[in-house]
Structure formats: structure tokens, C-alpha cells
N, C-alpha and C positions, 0 to 999 in steps of 0.2 A: 369647446364646451365651457371652459372657464369664462371666456369673454361673454358668451351668450347668457350665462347665469348672472354675471355682474350686472347686466342691464335690468334684471328683475329684482335686484336687491332693494329692500325698503329703506326709508330714511332711518338714520341712526346706526347704520352699519357701514364701515369702511372695508369693503370686501377683501381686498388683497391683504391688508394688514391683519384682519381678523382670521382669514384663512391660514395665514402663516402661524398665528398663535395656535390655532387648532392643530395644525400639523406637528407643532413642537410640544404641545402640552396636553392634548386630549387623545387618549387611546383610540385608534381607528380614525382620527381626524385628518389624516393626510390624504384627503380626497376632495374632488370638487364639491362645493357646498351650496345648498339652497337655503335661503333665509326667508321666513314668513312671519309677519307680525301676528301674534296670537291675539285675537279679539278680546276685549274686556279690560285691558290694561289702560288705566287713565292716570297712572302715576309713573312708577318705573316702567320701562318698556321691556316686554317679554317676547322673545322670538323662538319659533321652532326652527331648528337647524337640522337639515337632512343631508345625508351623503352616503352613497354606497351601502344602502340598507340600514344605516345607523340613524338614530334620532336623538338629539340632545335639546336642551333649552338654554338660551343665553339671556341674561338679565343685565340691563344697563340703566342709568338714570334717564329722565326725560330730556327732550331737546330743549335746552335753555332753561332759564328761571329756576336754577337749582338753589334752594335755600340752604343756609348754613345748618349743618347736622343732619339734613335730610338726604335720602337716597344714597346712603353709605353702603357701597357694595362690599367693602371689606368686613364690616360688622355683620352684614347679612350672611356672607360666606362663613364667617366664624360661628354664628349661631346655628346654621344648618349642620356644620360639623359636629357641634355639641349635641344636636338632636339625634344624630346617628349614634353617638355614644350612649344616649339615654334610651334608645329603642323607641323613640317617638316618631309617629308617622309624618315625615317631611321628606322632600326630594333630596337624595344624596348629592352633595356637591362634588365636582370633579376638578375644576381648575379655576384659579383666580388670576386676573390680569390687573395689576395695580398701576401699570404704565399708561397715562392718559394719551400718550402719543400714538398708541395703537388704535384707539377708537373714541377719542375725545375725552372720555371719562373711564374710570375703572369699570370692569365688568366681570362677571363670572359665568361659568358653565356648570350645569347640573344635569342629572339624569332626567330623562323624559318619563312621565307617568301617564298612563291612560286612565281616564275616569270622567265623571260628570261634575262640572262646575256649574252651580245654579246661579244664573245672572239675574236679570230683572224680573224673571218669571220662571216658573217650573217648565222644564223642557216637555214638549208634547209626549205623552205616554209614560212619563217618569213620575213615580210616587203618586199614583192615582188614588190610592186608598188611604183612609184615615190612619190605619195601622202603620203603613209605610211612612207617612208624614210624622207620626209620633216617633218612629225609629230614627228619623233624621234629626229631630230635635234632641232626643236623648243622646245620640252619638255626638252632636255638637257640644252638649253640656259635659258629657263624660270625658271627651277629649280635652276640653278646657280644664277640667279638674285634674286630669292626668298631667297636663303641662304644668300647672301650678304646684304639683306634688314633686316635681323633679328637684333633686338636690343639685343646685347650680354650682356649688363648689366641686362636687364630684365629677361634673362633666366639663370642667375647665372654664366656667364663666364667673368665677368669684370676683373678678375685677371688671365685669361687663357693664356695671352701672353703679350709681350712688343712691341706694334706697332711701337714705336719710333725707328728708325734705323733698321727696319725690313729687308729691302733689303740688306743693308750692311752685316748684320749678316747672311743672307741666303747665300750670295756669299761666305763669310768666312766659314760658317759651311760646305757647300758642298765641298769646297776645302780641308777642314780637313777630311771630309769623304772619299774623293778621296785618300788622303795619307794613310788612314787606310785600304782602300779596294783594292788598285791597285795591280795587279799581274805582271805588267811590266811598263816600262817608256813610256809615250806618251807625248812628248814635246809640241804637238799641244794644249793639254789641259791647259798647263801653259800660253800660249799666250791667250787662250780663257778667262781664269780667269782674266788676266791683263786687257783685254779690257772691260769685264763686270764691274770690279771695277772702271774703269775710266769713265764709262758712265751711272752710276746709275741714273734713273729718279726720279723726285719728286713724292712721292706716294699720291694717293687720301686718303680720310678719311678711317680709318681702319674698317675692318669688320671681321666676322668669315671667316677663310680661310680653305678650306677642305684639301688642300695640295697634293691631288692625284686625282683631279677631272677629270674624263674622262668617255667615254661611257662604257668602260669595268668595271667600278665601279658603274654602274647603273643597277638596276633590273627593267624590263619593264613588263607590263601586257601582258600575252600570246595572248590575243585576241584584245588588243588595244595598238599598239606600241607607241601611243602618251601619254600613262599614265604611270607615274613613280611609281613603287611599293615601291622602297627603294633605297637610295644612300648608298653605302657600303664603307668599308675600311677607317676608320677615324683616323688611327694611326698618321698621320702627321698634324692633325687639330691644329689651333692656331688662334691668332688674328694678322692681318697684312694687307698687300696690296692685295685687291681683284683681281687685274689684274694678279697676279701670277697664280690664278686658271684658268683664261682665257687663258693665255699663255700655261699652262700645257695641257689644253684641245686641243689646236692647235697642240701640240707636238705629239699627238696620232691620229690626224685627217687626214686621207688620202683623196685624191680627184682624180677625173678623170684626167688622164695624168701624175700622179706621177710615177716615175721609180720603178722597182721591188726592187732595192737596197734601196730606200727611204722607201718603204712599209715594207720590210723584217726587217729593223732595228727597227721598232716600232710595238710593240704588239698591235694588234687590228686595225692598220691603214688600213688594207685591207677592213675591214668591211664597211667603209664609202666611199670607192673608187668606188662607183657604181652610175650610173645615178640617179638623184633624190635627192641625198644628196647635200647640199650647199657646196660651197668652203670654205676654211679657211677665206678668206676675207669676205665672206658673214656671217660667224659665228661672226666675229669681229663686223661687222656693226649691226647685230641683237642684240648682247650684248650691244653695245653702245647705241642703240636706246631704248632698254627696261630698261636699268639701269640708263641712263642719264649721264654716266661717259665718260670722255675724253679718247679715245682709240688711240690717235695719236702716242703714244710711244710704241705701242704693239710689235714692232719688238724686243725691248730689252727683253721683257718678253718671247717672243718666243725663242730667242737664249738662255736665261737663262734656260727655261724649257728643251730644248734639252740637254744642259750641265748637268742639274740635272738628267735627265733620263739616261745619259751616266754613271754617278756615281752610280746610282741605279743598272743599268745592270751590271756594273763591280763588285759590291758587290755580286750580285747573282752568277756571274761567279766565284768569289773567293770561295763562299760556295760550288759550284759545284766541283771545283778542290779539295776541302778538303773532298768531299763525304758527305757534310752536307745538301744537298737538298733532298726534299721528292717529289717523282713524276717523270715525264718524261719531255723531251723537253728542257733541259738546255744546250745541247751541243754547240749551236751556239751563246751563249750569249757573249763570248769573241769577236767574230767578230762584233756583234752588237755594242759593246762599241766603237770600232774604227770607224765604220760607223757614229755613232751619233756625235762623236767629230768632224769628218770631215764635217758633215752636218752643225753643229753649226757654225763652222768657215766660211763656205760658206755663210750662212745666214748673219753673221756679216759683211762679205766683201761686201754684197749688201745693207747694211743698209744706211739710210739717215744720221745718226749721224756719223760724221767723227771719233769720239772717239771710237765708236763700230767697225768701219772699221779699227781701229788701226793707224789712220793718225794724231792723236793729243794726 
């Protein structure tokens, strides 16, 4: 049976070595295992692991092209542990493997959760009413406010990041990531980086920052769209400016009236472009009201999020060109990069801050 299942193991899993780790470190894991790549993962790879009636989830970095500071399994495991202490909805971690000889890179195992993850569109039959869609949006914002209210010192994350100078480092870091990931020259992104550096706002008090907060990283109750089962994909979590999470959420949030080009450039944006979902401005107002934070400079964060997303998409495109992606749907990522950079510049050109418009 073990040999038969080995033949079905997807790329990214060394069956014998990972099975041995499960047997030694995962309760109930000393059984023949079946690994299945969970669809939707375009960065870290996520697998469903089944054996003898048990189900777990394994997370590991992508195949090749791992950029410095990215895809850090140890940090992700640590923040999930902290989320359990805080009572925040996130998958409970079980075991961490830091030895790269086991499976090429460090990986970790966490509990499996059942729920609905909204991808590029709403699942058929889910959240069909305006009321249900409003509940999804409110749950998304309320959960983000809950995350940003966590006392990071109390949950053991006091040294998890360096909040001072966070935005400056973020702009610099993603410009460096662009240089490492780019597959062609895009002069527009250089102008975008210049404007972002020239107009960095003053950050509010630091909080835990998810770093990839969006509807597509949220698991919802199948019967109650307003209940969050778990927030997923914590690989970019740190301490920093909470408004970067709000801006990133907006970067994926489509609304009624958005163009096809806008929606196609953003994974999952089509899912919220239905009647009943609030607009991006209404999301901002809701967050500001519930959190008590000043959201008047949100335009900078929205432009930054679109720029960051363009760099991420280009990295995925680079892995696709090298044959290092697992799964389908990567063919159009190169075109998405260009569209996102152009969108970010258009947003900057409309900004109220003349520095972001490139006029100062």
C-alpha cells in the first residue's frame, strides 16, 4: 500500500522522509499517507494529508525561486501558535520540521479545517443574497480589526518584527524583490517606486500585520457566510503598520462597475463585484469606524498594495517560465503584472497627495 501511494505523491513531497516525520511528530501520523495538492496555492504549497481517517494540512515553500525572507515556515508556525494564544481564528499548528534534508525546505503541519474559501468567483449557490454578501464583508473587516487589536507582547510576538521604519523598509524590500523576480524591464514600476518613497505617510501605532489579508485567505462557514472559520496563509506576517493590511484587502476587492481589465488583473476581485457587497470606500469607512484609526491616507496604502501585488505576480510568472509552478492557471500572470503596474500609476495620478502624483 505504501509503494502504491508513493506513485501518487505530487511534486514537492518526499514521501518516505515526510512519512517518517509524521510518524515521529504528528499524533496519529504513523500510518500510510496520501498527499493531495490543495488548489489555489500560487505561493507556498499547501497539501491535504490523509491517513487512517485523519486529515492534516502540510505547508512548504514553492518549488525553486525562493526569495530571501520569503516563504519562512518557522515564522509562519510561530505566528499560528500566537494566534491560538490570542483566540484568533487560525488553523492550530501541530509540528514544525526545520531540517531541509527531510523535504528540501522547512515545512510544518497544522490541523485541517472545513469551510468555504472564495477563489476567483463566488462558489455556485453560496452567498446568493445581498444580506449574506454584506455579512461576508463585515466579517472580513471585523476580523481584521480583531487581529489589529491583539496585544502582540502578550502572545509572545514582541520581537516578531521592527515596527520603526516599517513602511520605508517595505517599499525598499519590494523594490529589491522586483529586481530579483523581474522577467523584463517595466520602466513604469521605477516611477511608481520613486513616488511611493517620496510620499510615505506617518504610521499609526504598530500591530500584528498579516501581510496577505484578503477574502481569498479567509475560510468561511459553509452554512453561515458571516462566520470566519480560519484566516489562512500567514507567511508574510510581522509587526508593522496595520493600514497595509487594509490597503492590501482593497487591492483584491472588486466592486460593481469595475472594468474587466481591473478584475482580471486581481485574483478573486470578481468575487466581490456583485450587488450587495460594499464598495472599497465603504470598506475603508467600516474599518475606520470599528478600529478608531485615521484612514485619511488610505490612498497611499492602496497604491502600495497594488505595487506589491504586481511584484508577487511577477514572481509567480518567473516561476512559471522556469517550469517551477505546481498546478494550472499560470499562463496569464505576466499580463497581470503589467496591468497592475499601470493601475497603480493611474491610482497615484488621481491621489490627493501631490508627491504621490509625482508633482513634488
